[in-house]
N, C-alpha and C positions, 0 to 999 in steps of 0.2 A: 697144697698148691702154694707156690711162692708168688706173692704179690709183687708185681713190677709196675711202677708208675712212670719211670723214665728210662730210656735206653740211650746210652752214649757210645759212639763209635770213636775209638782212639785212632789217630792218623799215623802215629809212629809205630813201627813194628816192635813186637815183643819176642824175646827168646822163649820158645815153647818149653824149655826145661824149667821155666820159672814155676815155683809152687805158689801156694796161697799167700805167703808172706811177701814174696818178691812181687807178685802181681798186685797185692794191696799197696805196696810202696810205689809202684808205677801209677796206680790210680791216684794216689795222693799227689804225686809229682805232676801228673798230667791234668788232673781235674781240681786240685786244691784240697779235696776232702772226699770221703765216701759218705754218701747220704743213704738213709734207709729206703728200701724199696726201689733201688736203682740198679740197673745192669750196665756193666762196662765191658765193651767188646774190644778185643785185640787180635791182630793177625801177625803171622810171622812174615819175614821178608818176601818169601815166595808166594804168600797169600793162599797157600793150600791147607793151612791149619789156622784154627781160631780158638781163642780162650774167652770165656765169659765169666766175669766175677760179679756175683749178685750179693748185695747186702740186704738181708731180709728183716732187719731191725733187731735181731738177736745175735746173728753171727754171719759168716760168709759161706757162700757156695761157689765152687770153682768147677766149671765144666769145660771140656775140650771137644772139638770136632775137627775131623780131617777129611779132606776130599781125596779120593784115590786117583781121580782124573780131574783135570781142570783146576780152576782157581776160584776163590771167592772174589766177587766184584767189590773191591775195596775203594776207598776214596782215592782219587787220582793225586791228591796232594798228600805228601808224606809228612809234612810239617804244618804246624798251626794248631788252632783250637779244635776241640772235639766237635763232632757232628751229632745232633740229636736225631733219633730215628723213632718212627711209630711202629706199632706191632706188625702191620702189613709189610713194612720195609724190612723188619727183622726176619720175618718168615721168608721173604725173597732172598735176603742175604744168606741165611743159613742153608737154603736150598741151592745156592749158587747162581741165582738169577740177578739181573741188574737192579738192585734195590732203589737206585735213584729214580727209576720210572714207576715204582710202586707207590701206592697211597693216593688219596684224593681222587682226581678224575683219571689219572693214568694208572689204571688197575692192571696188574699182571695176573693172568690165570695160569695155574700150575697144570691144568689138564692138557 
């Protein structure tokens, strides 16, 4: 199991052809550094693909997800600082639900 303490959503789109090194360079550019046990999320311009870079303290993990229909509900602002997410918001985002309404008192049920 990969331990993830912080989840960060990048606002600027990423070219989905980017491999681990290019994605790591974008993390450093956008967030200043990579920190252990943090996940960094990126979407493409159409928001139908997502990449997640995780630093586990020893190395990097890069995962990709694609929606065949619809889009990921990404931040409405494409520029600016990153947004921190909690685990419930991450689950909503990956499922394609509006993550801004998840967490705390505004719980979204997948059922």
